[in-house]
GUKOL-988406 format. One line per field, with one value per residue (C-alpha): residue number from 1; residue in one letter; x, y, z. Coordinates in steps of 0.5 Angstrom, whole numbers, plus 500, padded with zeros to 3 digits. Layout:
<rs>
titi c(NUM:...)
vexse c(A:...)
X c(X:...)
Y c(Y:...)
Z c(Z:...)
</rs>
This chain:
<rs>
titi c(1:2:3:4:5:6:7:8:9:10:11:12:13:14:15:16:17:18:19:20:21:22:23:24:25:26:27:28:29:30:31:32:33:34:35:36:37:38:39:40:41:42:43:44:45:46:47:48:49:50:51:52:53:54:55:56:57:58:59:60:61:62:63:64:65:66:67:68:69:70:71:72:73:74:75:76:77:78:79:80:81:82:83:84:85:86:87:88:89:90:91:92:93:94:95:96:97:98:99:100:101:102:103:104:105:106:107:108:109:110:111:112:113:114:115:116:117:118:119:120:121:122:123:124:125:126:127:128:129:130:131:132:133:134:135:136:137:138:139:140:141:142:143:144:145:146:147:148:149:150:151:152:153:154:155:156:157:158:159:160:161:162:163:164:165:166:167:168:169:170:171:172:173:174:175:176:177:178:179:180:181:182:183:184:185:186:187:188:189:190:191:192:193:194:195:196:197:198:199:200:201:202:203:204:205:206:207:208:209:210:211:212:213:214:215:216:217:218:219:220:221:222:223:224:225:226:227:228:229:230:231:232:233:234:235:236:237:238:239:240:241:242:243:244:245:246:247:248:249:250:251:252:253:254:255:256:257:258:259:260:261:262:263:264:265:266:267:268:269:270:271:272:273:274:275:276:277:278:279:280:281:282:283:284:285:286:287:288:289:290:291:292:293:294:295:296:297:298:299:300:301:302:303:304:305:306:307:308:309:310:311:312:313:314:315:316:317:318:319:320:321:322:323:324:325:326:327:328:329:330:331:332:333:334:335:336:337:338:339:340:341:342:343:344:345:346:347:348:349:350:351:352:353:354:355:356:357:358)
vexse c(M:T:L:P:R:G:L:G:P:A:R:A:R:A:L:L:A:I:L:L:G:L:I:G:W:G:V:A:V:S:A:S:A:G:P:A:S:T:T:T:Q:A:G:F:G:D:V:A:L:Y:R:E:T:A:A:R:V:A:A:G:A:D:Y:Y:S:A:A:I:A:A:Q:L:A:H:G:Y:P:T:T:P:F:V:V:V:R:L:P:T:L:T:G:L:Q:L:L:V:G:E:T:A:A:T:V:L:L:V:L:L:G:L:A:G:L:F:A:M:A:W:R:L:D:R:I:G:V:G:R:A:E:R:L:A:A:V:V:L:L:G:L:G:V:A:I:L:A:V:G:P:V:A:W:F:H:E:A:W:A:G:A:L:M:L:L:A:L:G:V:Y:S:P:R:R:W:W:P:S:V:L:L:G:F:A:A:V:C:F:R:E:L:A:L:P:F:L:V:V:M:A:V:L:A:W:P:R:R:R:R:E:S:Y:A:W:L:G:A:I:A:A:F:G:V:V:Y:A:L:H:A:L:A:V:T:A:A:Q:P:P:A:P:V:G:T:N:G:W:L:Q:L:G:G:W:S:F:V:L:A:C:V:R:T:G:S:L:L:S:A:L:P:F:A:V:A:A:V:L:V:P:L:A:L:F:G:W:L:F:A:G:A:L:A:R:P:V:V:A:T:C:G:L:L:V:C:A:L:L:V:V:G:R:P:D:N:T:Y:W:G:L:L:F:A:T:L:L:L:A:G:L:A:F:A:P:R:G:L:A:A:C:V:R:A:A:G:D:R:D:R:P:G:D:T:S:G:P:A:S:S:P:L:Q)
X c(853:861:859:866:871:870:861:859:852:854:857:853:847:852:853:846:843:848:847:840:842:846:840:834:839:840:833:831:835:834:827:831:837:837:843:850:854:860:860:861:855:857:855:863:865:870:872:872:876:882:881:881:888:891:889:893:899:899:900:907:904:908:902:902:901:896:892:892:889:884:882:882:878:872:872:875:880:887:889:891:895:890:886:890:890:897:900:899:893:894:901:897:891:897:901:897:889:882:880:886:887:879:881:887:882:877:884:886:880:878:885:883:876:880:886:881:878:884:885:878:879:886:883:878:872:866:864:858:860:866:861:857:863:866:860:859:866:864:859:863:868:863:863:869:866:862:863:870:870:878:878:877:882:879:877:885:887:881:883:890:887:883:890:893:889:888:894:896:900:905:909:910:907:912:908:902:906:908:900:899:903:901:894:896:900:893:890:892:884:889:893:887:889:897:897:892:897:903:899:896:903:907:906:908:911:916:919:913:911:917:916:908:912:917:911:907:915:916:909:910:916:912:907:911:914:907:906:911:909:903:905:909:905:899:898:897:891:890:882:882:877:871:874:870:869:862:859:854:854:852:847:854:858:851:851:858:857:851:855:862:857:851:848:846:841:836:833:837:833:836:843:841:840:845:852:851:851:856:859:857:859:866:867:866:872:877:884:881:876:882:885:878:873:880:881:873:871:877:875:867:869:872:866:861:865:869:867:862:856:859:865:861:865:870:865:870:876:872:865:867:871:866:859:863:862:855:857:859:852:848:853:854:847:846:852:849:843:845:849:845:840:845:844:848:854:860:861:864:873:873:870:875:877:873:872:875:872:878)
Y c(676:681:685:686:691:698:696:701:704:708:703:698:701:703:695:693:700:697:689:691:696:691:686:691:692:684:683:689:687:680:680:682:676:672:666:666:664:662:661:666:668:661:657:655:654:657:649:647:653:651:643:644:649:643:638:642:643:635:635:639:645:651:654:660:659:654:659:663:659:656:663:665:659:661:668:669:676:676:683:685:680:678:674:668:665:663:655:653:650:646:644:641:637:635:631:629:626:631:625:626:633:634:629:634:639:635:634:641:644:638:639:647:645:641:647:651:647:647:654:655:652:654:661:659:660:655:649:649:655:651:645:651:654:646:644:650:650:643:645:649:645:640:643:643:635:638:636:641:645:643:646:654:656:660:654:652:658:659:652:654:662:656:652:659:661:655:653:660:661:668:664:659:662:660:655:660:665:659:657:664:664:658:660:667:662:659:667:673:675:672:677:682:676:677:684:683:678:683:690:687:683:690:692:687:682:686:680:676:683:682:675:676:682:678:673:679:681:674:674:682:677:672:676:681:674:672:678:679:671:672:679:675:670:675:675:679:681:682:681:685:685:690:690:689:696:694:696:691:693:688:684:681:679:676:672:671:667:665:661:661:656:651:657:657:651:657:662:670:673:667:669:677:675:670:673:680:676:672:678:681:674:675:681:677:671:674:672:671:677:681:677:674:680:685:679:678:685:689:683:684:691:690:686:692:696:690:684:682:677:673:672:671:664:669:666:660:664:668:663:658:662:668:664:661:667:665:661:667:672:669:672:679:680:678:683:689:688:689:694:699:699:701:709:709:706:708:701:696:696:690:683:679:681:678:682:687:693:694)
Z c(722:723:717:713:715:711:707:711:708:704:700:701:698:693:691:692:687:682:683:681:676:672:673:670:665:663:663:660:653:654:651:644:645:640:639:638:632:631:624:617:613:608:614:615:623:626:629:622:621:626:624:617:618:623:616:612:617:618:610:610:610:615:620:617:610:613:616:611:606:610:612:604:601:607:607:613:614:614:617:622:624:631:626:627:632:635:634:640:640:633:634:641:636:632:637:641:637:638:643:647:647:649:655:658:657:661:667:666:667:673:677:676:681:686:686:687:692:696:696:698:704:705:706:711:706:710:707:706:701:699:698:692:689:688:684:680:678:677:672:669:668:664:658:656:655:650:643:640:645:646:639:642:643:649:653:655:657:662:665:665:669:673:676:676:681:684:685:687:693:696:699:692:685:680:678:677:672:668:667:666:661:658:657:655:649:647:648:648:651:658:658:663:668:668:668:675:678:677:680:686:686:687:693:697:692:688:687:685:681:676:675:672:668:666:663:660:656:654:651:648:644:643:640:635:632:631:628:624:621:620:614:612:610:607:600:595:597:604:607:612:617:619:627:634:637:636:642:645:651:657:652:649:656:658:652:652:659:657:651:655:660:661:661:654:655:660:659:657:664:668:665:665:673:675:672:676:682:681:679:686:690:690:692:699:696:701:699:692:691:689:684:679:681:677:671:670:671:666:661:663:661:655:652:654:647:643:641:634:636:633:638:644:644:648:655:654:658:665:665:669:674:674:676:681:685:685:692:696:694:700:704:701:700:707:709:705:706:714:713:709:714:719:719:726:724:718:717:722:722:727:722:718:712:707:703:698:700:705)
</rs>
């Protein structure tokens, strides 16, 4: 096996130490981890809230007054403006209906799966790893057909991000920009993806970077209008939120990935092992390594400090993409173990550029 470029003994040992540290941290907190919840104290869930909001709009109310009224009626906060979702998903659900929306979401996920399979083949990923990645992505996409997942804005944003990565090409980047913009219009939490793509394109592809920055600016305008509309619809006595700065740490990150994937059917300790391995594996995925690691890394860092225990459904945004990195973990482990045991060479610079460590 040829060592990835720039992977010397010191870096390999550091990567293995970080990996083992994250696994150990996750296993240590797994004993106290409880089931996730997306309900209020009264037992009224977020999906029920979204459905009621849609029903009010269907009855003739405008979206923002409907959303505020539904949130007031069931003990949800109404301010600051970020507690009210963008109207994109409600409009889609009313346009096509709940069943058709679920079918559309699954088709969107499948499109992302096939696009990623095509891109993995195009960047030279081996057949075995490509097959493993496709299977893992398929397991992730399967959750989109489960229950009321189509009512979660994060699921749509995550599926659009996956498709945007799959169809991306440095020579034909505009479909990815449009899909990325659509993702943030469903859920603003997808914004780190646009930022990452803009930054990665900046050194050599300024025109593409400007397009991503333009998408960010356009969303800024959309979100400002959203904020104004939410503010205008506030009741005389707005209900504030307790905030999201909860310092949930690595336990909350793992809980988010479990909620957003089929790992929810397995013990917490399984996620404690697989999630760090998946993120580690993406480091060895060639051209996909940087955008995926940077995007997932930013989201993981944010979730370490932001998010309440009932916000674990945020994992729907990135869990499918993240866990596909398990396909590359065996090769990454073998490369790191080999490099870590090499005391004579500072790093091999003759191998293929299969790691972002270069």
